[in-house]
Each structure stands twice: as structure tokens, then as C-alpha cells.
C-alpha positions in Angstrom: 89.1 118.6 113.7 89.9 120.8 110.8 92.3 123.4 111.9 92.2 126.8 110.3 95.5 128.4 109.6 96.1 131.9 108.3 98.8 132.0 105.6 99.7 135.3 103.8 96.3 136.7 104.9 94.3 133.8 103.6 92.7 130.8 105.4 94.0 127.3 105.0 92.4 124.2 106.4 94.3 121.2 107.8 92.4 118.0 108.8 93.8 116.7 112.1 93.0 113.5 114.0 91.3 114.3 117.3 93.0 111.4 119.0 96.6 111.1 117.8 97.1 114.5 116.0 97.9 112.9 112.6 97.4 115.5 109.8 96.4 115.4 106.2 97.6 118.0 103.7 96.6 121.6 104.0 93.7 122.5 101.7 92.5 125.9 100.3 88.8 125.5 101.3 86.8 123.9 104.0 85.0 121.7 101.5 88.4 120.5 100.1 89.4 119.6 103.6 86.2 117.7 104.2 86.8 115.9 100.8 90.3 115.0 101.9 89.0 113.5 105.1 86.5 111.3 103.2 89.1 110.3 100.5 91.6 109.2 103.2 88.9 107.0 104.8 88.8 108.9 108.1 85.9 108.6 110.5 83.8 111.6 111.2 81.2 112.1 113.9 79.3 114.9 115.4 80.4 115.7 119.0 78.1 116.5 121.9 78.6 120.3 121.2 77.7 119.9 117.6 81.2 120.2 116.3 82.4 117.6 113.8 85.2 115.3 115.0 87.6 113.5 112.7 89.7 110.4 113.4 92.4 108.7 111.2 91.6 105.1 110.3 94.0 103.6 113.0 92.4 105.7 115.8 88.9 105.0 114.5 89.6 101.3 114.7 91.2 101.6 118.2 88.1 103.6 119.4 85.7 101.0 117.8 84.3 103.5 115.3 84.8 101.4 112.2 85.2 103.6 109.1 83.6 106.7 107.7 80.2 107.7 109.0 
């Protein structure tokens, strides 16, 4: 998931692994957060409700997801 945090009246976005809770750095925009997920080699997949799910490489391997999708 990409958590949305409000800091000083502005939104900040923090990619967080759905399985273990590992976090990447906080980004200024949604698109920067998505880019950080891709750059870090995390796996992404669309969940049954249409929401995108993000998994760190270790959890993706543990769950049999491989790499980025």
C-alpha cells in the first residue's frame, strides 16, 4: 500500500509492504511513491477490490510472487 500522511497541511506518500510493514522513504507525490516502489524492485499487484497492493522483495519471494509485475 502507499500510505497517505498529512504533514504541515500537505500530503506525503509512504510505500509500505502489505505483508511485513517495511517502508520506503516518504515521497512528495503519488507518482514519486510509485516510482520508488518500482526502483526498489517491489512487487505490485491489483487486489480483488481494485486497490494496488505492494510487497517488498523478501515478502514477494516468500509469497511466490517473483518480482515486479
